C-alpha positions in Angstrom: 0.0 0.0 0.0 1.4 3.4 -1.0 0.1 6.6 0.6 0.8 10.1 -0.5 1.4 12.1 2.7 2.1 15.4 1.0 -1.1 17.0 2.1 -0.6 15.8 5.7 2.9 17.3 5.7 1.5 20.6 4.4 -1.1 20.6 7.1 1.5 19.9 9.8 3.7 22.7 8.5 0.8 25.1 8.4 -0.2 24.1 12.0 3.4 24.7 13.2 3.5 28.1 11.5 0.2 29.0 13.2 1.5 28.0 16.6 4.7 30.0 16.0 2.7 33.1 15.1 0.4 32.6 18.1 3.5 32.5 20.3 4.8 35.6 18.6 1.6 37.4 19.5 2.0 36.6 23.2 5.6 37.8 23.0 4.6 41.2 21.5 4.1 43.0 24.8 7.5 41.8 26.1 9.1 42.7 22.8 7.7 46.2 22.8 9.2 46.6 26.3 12.5 45.2 25.2 12.8 47.4 22.2 11.5 50.4 24.1 14.3 50.3 26.7 17.2 50.8 24.2 15.2 53.3 22.2 14.5 55.3 25.4 18.2 55.1 26.3 19.2 56.3 22.9 16.7 59.2 22.9 17.9 60.3 26.3 21.6 60.2 25.2 20.8 62.1 22.0 18.9 64.8 24.0 21.9 65.1 26.4 24.3 65.4 23.5 22.1 68.0 21.7 21.7 70.1 24.8 25.4 70.6 25.4 27.5 73.1 23.7 31.2 72.5 23.2 31.0 68.8 24.1 34.3 67.2 25.0 35.4 64.7 22.4 35.5 61.9 25.0 31.9 62.6 26.0 30.8 62.7 22.4 32.5 59.4 21.7 31.0 57.8 24.8 27.6 58.9 23.8 28.0 57.5 20.3 29.2 54.2 21.7 26.2 54.1 24.0 23.8 54.7 21.0 25.6 52.2 18.8 25.4 49.6 21.6 21.6 50.1 21.9 21.2 49.9 18.1 23.0 46.6 18.1 20.7 45.3 20.8 17.6 46.3 18.8 19.0 44.7 15.6 19.7 41.5 17.5 16.2 41.4 19.0 14.6 42.0 15.6 16.8 39.3 13.9 15.8 36.8 16.5 12.1 37.6 16.1 12.3 37.4 12.3 14.0 34.0 12.5 11.4 32.7 14.9 8.4 34.0 12.9 9.6 32.5 9.6 8.7 29.0 8.8 11.8 27.0 8.4 12.4 25.8 4.9 15.8 24.4 5.7 16.1 20.7 6.0 16.9 19.4 9.4 20.6 18.7 10.0 23.2 17.9 12.6 24.2 20.7 15.0 26.0 21.1 18.4 23.4 21.2 21.2 25.5 23.9 23.0 24.9 26.2 20.0 21.1 26.2 20.6 21.7 26.6 24.4 24.0 29.6 24.0 21.8 31.4 21.6 18.8 30.8 23.9 20.8 32.3 26.7 21.7 35.4 24.6 18.0 35.8 23.7 17.1 35.6 27.4 19.5 38.5 28.1 17.3 40.7 26.0 14.3 40.1 28.3 14.0 42.4 31.3 13.6 39.3 33.6 16.7 37.7 32.1 19.0 40.7 32.3 20.1 40.1 35.9 19.9 36.3 35.8 23.3 34.6 35.8 23.8 31.8 33.3 26.3 29.0 33.9 26.8 26.5 31.2 28.9 23.3 31.4 29.4 22.4 27.7 30.1 19.2 26.0 31.7 19.4 22.5 30.5 15.9 21.7 26.9 16.7 22.3 25.4 16.9 18.8 21.8 16.2 17.7 19.8 16.2 14.5 17.0 18.6 13.7 16.3 22.3 13.4 18.6 24.4 15.6 16.2 27.4 15.7 13.3 25.3 16.9 15.3 23.7 19.8 16.7 27.1 20.6 13.2 28.4 21.1 12.4 25.5 23.4 15.5 26.3 25.5 14.6 30.0 25.5 11.1 29.2 26.8 12.6 27.1 29.6 15.1 29.8 30.5 12.4 32.4 30.5 10.1 30.3 32.7 13.0 29.8 35.1 13.7 33.6 35.2 10.1 34.3 35.8 10.0 31.7 38.7 13.1 33.4 40.2 11.6 36.9 39.7 14.6 37.9 37.6 17.1 37.0 40.2 19.3 33.9 40.5 21.3 31.5 38.5 20.3 29.2 35.7 22.7 26.3 35.5 22.9 24.1 32.4 25.0 20.9 31.9 25.2 19.2 28.6 26.7 15.7 28.4 26.7 12.5 26.4 25.7 9.2 28.0 26.3 6.2 25.8 24.3 7.3 22.7 22.1 9.7 24.5 22.5 13.4 24.8 21.4 14.9 28.1 20.7 18.5 29.0 20.2 19.2 32.7 18.7 22.7 33.5 
């Protein structure tokens, strides 16, 4: 018996995309806050620089570095959101598990609850898996965000990656 599962695959892909977009909707309030913080900091710095006459070169350079740092933060946030919202057309493949964990930790740092949470990661270079790195990164990010929420933005998230026989283990 031969069955064409193309339609089923398309329905599953559409369902996954709908779930991603629904999650994105819930994140909008947090994202607005996370983008608003660096924008406010840049606006304040620009007002300070504009209000001064004869600004010392070191003050001007410091202000420009501050603005540039916040621009990089906003760019990183928007890139992560765009990657999350897009349906993955890439085929699954092998990747280092620690890559997904580190990216999720970086993303957590952009959330107000994650800014002050310490992240300790015991890596394992042999811990590789097969799949979509972005999807697993989102799973880890959600776990880290839940932990940060439970700790009220204070504390430490410890992660250990290791290989046991033919199994990869991630302990959070």
